[in-house]
C-alpha positions in Angstrom: 66.2 76.4 117.1 69.1 74.0 117.7 70.7 71.9 114.9 72.5 72.5 111.8 71.3 76.2 111.6 72.5 76.9 115.1 76.0 78.2 114.1 77.7 81.6 114.3 77.9 81.7 110.5 74.1 81.9 110.4 74.3 84.7 112.9 76.4 86.6 110.3 73.8 85.9 107.7 71.1 87.4 109.9 73.2 90.4 110.6 74.0 90.9 106.9 70.4 90.7 105.9 69.3 93.0 108.7 71.7 95.7 107.5 70.5 95.0 103.9 67.0 95.9 105.0 67.9 98.9 107.1 70.4 100.6 104.8 69.8 99.0 101.4 66.0 98.7 101.1 64.8 101.4 103.6 67.3 104.2 102.7 69.2 103.7 99.4 66.3 102.3 97.4 63.9 105.0 98.4 65.3 107.2 95.6 63.9 104.8 93.0 60.5 104.6 94.8 60.4 108.3 95.3 60.8 109.0 91.5 58.0 106.4 90.8 55.7 108.1 93.3 56.3 111.5 91.8 55.6 110.2 88.3 52.4 108.7 89.6 51.5 112.1 91.1 51.3 110.8 94.7 53.8 113.5 95.7 55.8 116.2 94.0 59.5 116.0 93.1 60.3 118.5 95.9 58.5 116.3 98.4 60.8 113.3 97.5 63.7 115.3 99.0 61.6 116.3 102.0 60.6 112.6 102.7 64.3 111.7 102.5 65.1 114.4 105.1 62.3 113.2 107.3 63.6 109.6 107.0 67.0 110.9 108.1 65.5 112.7 111.1 63.9 109.4 112.2 67.2 107.7 111.7 68.8 110.3 114.0 66.1 109.8 116.7 66.6 106.0 116.6 70.4 106.3 116.8 70.3 108.7 119.8 67.9 106.4 121.6 70.0 103.3 120.9 73.1 105.2 122.2 71.3 105.6 125.6 70.3 101.9 125.9 72.7 100.2 128.3 71.1 96.8 128.5 71.7 94.2 125.8 68.3 92.7 126.4 66.6 96.0 126.0 68.5 96.6 122.8 67.4 93.2 121.4 63.8 94.1 122.2 64.1 97.4 120.3 65.7 95.7 117.3 62.8 93.2 117.2 60.2 96.0 117.4 62.1 98.1 114.8 62.1 95.3 112.3 58.3 94.8 112.7 57.7 98.5 112.4 59.8 98.7 109.2 57.8 95.8 107.7 54.5 97.4 108.6 55.6 100.8 107.4 56.7 99.5 104.0 53.4 97.7 103.7 51.4 100.9 104.4 53.6 103.1 102.2 52.4 101.2 99.2 48.8 102.1 100.0 48.7 105.6 101.6 49.3 108.2 98.9 49.2 111.5 100.8 52.3 113.4 101.9 51.4 113.5 105.6 51.0 109.7 105.8 54.2 109.1 103.9 56.0 111.5 106.2 55.0 109.6 109.3 55.9 106.3 107.7 59.2 107.5 106.5 60.1 108.8 110.0 59.1 105.4 111.5 61.2 103.6 108.9 64.2 105.8 109.6 63.7 105.2 113.4 63.6 101.5 112.9 66.5 101.4 110.5 68.7 103.2 113.0 68.0 100.7 115.8 68.8 97.9 113.4 72.0 99.4 112.1 73.1 100.5 115.6 72.1 97.4 117.6 72.2 94.4 115.3 75.9 94.1 114.6 76.8 93.5 118.3 74.1 90.8 118.4 75.3 89.1 115.2 78.9 89.1 116.4 78.1 87.7 119.9 79.3 84.1 119.1 81.9 84.9 116.4 85.5 83.9 117.2 87.5 86.9 118.2 90.3 86.2 115.7 87.9 86.8 112.7 85.9 89.6 114.2 87.0 92.2 111.6 86.2 89.8 108.7 82.8 89.1 110.2 82.1 92.8 110.7 82.9 93.4 107.0 80.5 90.6 106.0 77.7 92.1 108.1 78.2 95.7 106.9 78.3 94.6 103.2 74.6 94.0 103.6 74.0 97.7 102.9 75.2 97.3 99.3 73.6 93.9 98.9 70.2 95.2 100.0 70.5 98.2 97.6 71.3 96.0 94.7 68.5 93.4 95.5 65.9 96.2 95.8 66.9 98.0 92.7 67.2 94.9 90.6 63.9 93.5 91.8 62.1 96.7 91.1 63.8 97.0 87.7 62.8 93.5 86.7 59.2 93.3 88.1 58.0 96.8 88.5 60.0 99.5 86.7 57.1 101.9 86.1 54.4 101.2 88.8 54.7 102.7 92.3 52.2 100.4 94.0 53.7 97.2 92.7 57.2 98.6 93.3 56.3 98.9 97.0 55.0 95.3 96.9 58.3 94.1 95.5 60.1 96.0 98.2 57.8 94.5 100.9 58.4 90.9 99.6 62.2 91.5 99.5 62.0 92.8 103.1 60.0 89.8 104.3 62.4 87.3 102.8 65.5 89.0 104.1 63.9 89.4 107.6 63.5 85.6 108.3 67.2 85.0 109.2 67.1 88.2 111.2 64.2 87.1 113.4 65.9 83.7 113.8 69.1 85.5 115.0 67.3 87.6 117.5 65.4 84.6 119.0 68.6 82.6 119.2 70.6 85.4 120.8 68.1 85.5 123.7 68.7 81.9 124.4 72.5 82.4 124.1 72.4 85.4 126.5 70.4 83.3 129.0 73.0 80.6 128.8 75.8 83.1 129.4 73.9 84.4 132.5 73.7 80.9 133.9 77.5 80.6 133.6 78.4 84.2 134.6 81.4 83.0 136.6 83.3 82.4 133.3 86.0 84.9 132.5 85.2 87.5 129.9 87.0 87.4 126.6 90.3 89.1 126.0 88.7 91.9 124.0 86.7 93.1 127.0 89.5 92.5 129.5 91.9 94.7 127.5 89.3 97.4 127.0 88.2 97.6 130.6 91.7 98.0 131.7 92.1 101.0 129.5 89.2 102.8 131.3 87.3 103.6 128.1 89.5 106.2 126.4 86.9 108.9 125.8 89.1 111.3 123.8 90.1 108.5 121.4 86.5 107.4 121.0 85.5 111.0 120.3 88.1 111.4 117.6 86.9 108.1 115.9 83.3 109.3 116.1 84.2 112.6 114.4 86.1 110.8 111.7 83.1 108.8 110.9 80.9 111.9 111.0 83.0 113.8 108.5 82.9 110.8 106.2 79.1 111.1 106.2 79.4 114.8 105.4 81.9 114.2 102.6 79.6 111.9 100.7 76.7 114.3 100.6 77.6 115.8 97.1 77.8 112.4 95.5 74.6 111.0 97.1 72.4 114.0 96.5 73.8 115.6 93.3 75.4 112.9 91.2 72.6 112.8 88.6 72.4 116.6 88.3 76.2 116.9 87.9 76.5 114.1 85.5 73.7 115.5 83.2 75.2 119.0 83.3 78.8 118.1 82.7 78.4 115.1 80.3 74.9 115.7 78.9 73.8 112.3 80.0 70.1 111.3 79.9 68.5 111.2 83.3 68.0 107.4 83.3 71.7 106.8 82.6 72.8 109.3 85.2 70.6 107.7 87.8 71.7 104.2 86.8 75.3 105.1 87.8 74.1 105.0 91.4 74.3 101.2 91.0 78.1 101.6 91.1 77.7 103.1 94.6 75.9 100.0 95.8 78.6 97.8 94.2 81.2 99.9 96.0 79.4 99.3 99.3 79.6 95.6 98.8 83.3 95.7 97.9 83.9 98.0 100.9 82.4 95.4 103.2 84.2 92.5 101.7 87.8 94.0 101.6 88.2 94.1 105.5 87.1 90.4 105.5 89.9 89.5 103.0 92.8 91.7 104.1 95.1 89.9 106.6 94.9 91.2 110.2 98.6 92.2 110.0 97.2 95.5 108.5 95.8 96.8 111.7 92.4 98.5 111.9 94.0 101.7 113.4 96.2 102.0 110.3 93.6 100.8 107.9 91.3 103.8 108.7 93.6 106.6 107.5 94.6 104.5 104.5 91.0 104.1 103.3 90.3 107.8 104.0 93.0 108.6 101.4 91.0 106.6 98.9 87.9 108.5 99.9 89.8 111.8 99.3 90.9 110.5 95.9 87.3 109.6 95.1 85.7 112.9 96.0 88.5 114.8 94.1 87.8 112.6 91.1 84.1 113.3 91.4 84.7 117.1 91.5 86.9 117.1 88.5 85.8 114.2 86.2 85.8 114.9 82.4 84.3 111.6 81.1 81.9 108.8 82.1 84.8 106.5 83.0 86.3 108.9 85.5 82.8 109.6 87.0 82.2 105.8 87.3 85.6 105.3 89.1 84.9 108.1 91.5 81.4 106.8 92.4 82.8 103.3 92.9 85.7 104.6 95.1 83.3 106.6 97.2 81.1 103.6 97.8 84.1 101.5 98.9 85.3 104.2 101.2 81.9 104.7 102.7 81.4 101.1 103.7 85.0 100.4 104.7 85.0 103.5 107.0 81.8 102.2 108.7 83.1 98.7 109.0 86.5 99.6 110.4 85.0 102.3 112.7 82.7 99.7 114.3 85.5 97.2 114.6 87.9 99.8 116.1 85.3 100.6 118.8 85.2 96.9 119.6 89.0 96.8 120.1 89.0 99.6 122.7 85.6 99.2 124.4 83.4 96.5 126.0 80.6 95.1 123.9 78.0 97.3 125.5 80.1 100.4 125.1 80.9 99.4 121.5 77.2 99.4 120.6 76.6 102.7 122.3 79.7 104.3 120.7 78.6 103.1 117.3 75.1 104.5 117.8 76.6 107.8 118.9 78.8 107.8 115.7 75.7 107.2 113.5 73.8 110.0 115.4 76.6 112.5 114.9 77.0 111.4 111.3 73.3 111.9 110.7 73.4 115.4 112.2 76.3 116.3 110.0 74.6 114.9 106.9 71.4 116.9 107.6 73.2 120.2 108.4 75.5 120.0 105.4 72.8 119.0 102.9 70.3 121.6 104.2 72.8 124.5 104.4 74.3 123.9 101.0 71.1 123.1 99.1 70.6 126.7 98.2 73.8 126.6 96.1 72.9 123.4 94.2 71.6 125.4 91.2 74.0 128.4 91.2 77.3 127.2 92.7 77.6 123.4 92.7 81.4 123.7 92.7 81.2 125.2 96.2 79.4 122.2 97.5 81.9 119.9 95.8 84.9 121.7 97.4 83.2 121.7 100.8 82.8 117.9 100.4 86.5 117.6 99.6 87.4 119.7 102.7 85.2 117.4 104.9 87.1 114.3 103.7 90.4 116.1 104.2 89.4 116.7 107.8 88.4 113.1 108.1 91.9 112.1 107.0 93.4 114.3 109.7 91.2 112.8 112.3 92.0 109.2 111.3 95.7 110.1 111.4 95.1 111.5 114.9 93.3 108.3 116.1 96.3 106.3 114.8 98.8 108.4 116.7 96.7 108.3 119.9 96.3 104.5 119.6 100.1 104.0 119.1 100.9 106.3 122.0 98.5 104.7 124.4 99.3 101.2 123.1 95.7 100.0 122.4 95.1 96.7 120.8 95.4 96.7 117.0 
């Protein structure tokens, strides 16, 4: 595996494509496939939402499991296994047409996606120079939007009306994107073995600083909660955008659903911005700033009066979503060792998934009668996130953690 492809830039490619599979293809693009399966009478419209919830439960289970894995080698094994399970599940989902089988496969896909999202970034960043760590993290996380766009465009071009062939298109996309991921995982094992053989070398500055801070648990908890409330605040947009758009603007269902593509574009932009912004704008300050944009986005979404305002709000929410995830992961790396960073990130995704499930399930009863209540609760969640991000900034400044 040596040679011209043995470079940390190809590690970033593998990390980006892994996130593209786990977030873009497995989670975001299921909405398209779910509608096609319902139209083909595989499942009912109500069961599409149930399968999405089951997928999130699997994601929660995988995130919790990854949070308790202490060994990097064990984490790599689970990421490898998860990638294989995701591929097999997508293959079988295109052939098994009953709800029970789809439920099992959706759960397995969610479980595998969680291990990839929680464990892969640390692996992909292993050889990246510390001075460009935030930029590299942004590139990796932007894969979520890239995967969503690849899947939606591929299905739209090659199989816009057939559920079986749409699953085949998704499978082929997954297989192509998985190749750099498998190369990364194999190469990382070799790299870890080389590090073990030279274990007397000093650890990098990042881990030295973080170990001397004795793992600030309260600060980590505040950052985790900030990420969780971001997940809660995006629920109205992700679940009810087509419904709200059709009711307020009388849009046809296809156009209302197509606006979701702006969310994927926002995810890509949200991953790229941290890679471009100079490091003089510290991550601890960047987090409350981007939460202000998120608050602006959800307020716009709750009060739009035309399609332009709706489009801007969806784009802003996508940018805010991905930037919050990217910056949260990078902030963990600034105050934790690499192993603790991975586990803190897995915990954050677990808590975020719990918040998403609880908020969506408890407010679903109001989706037909009082959608404004759901929108206002979403705004409240983002306002709480902003307060938490301000709190983490104040704590970081007081305790003099690295920027």
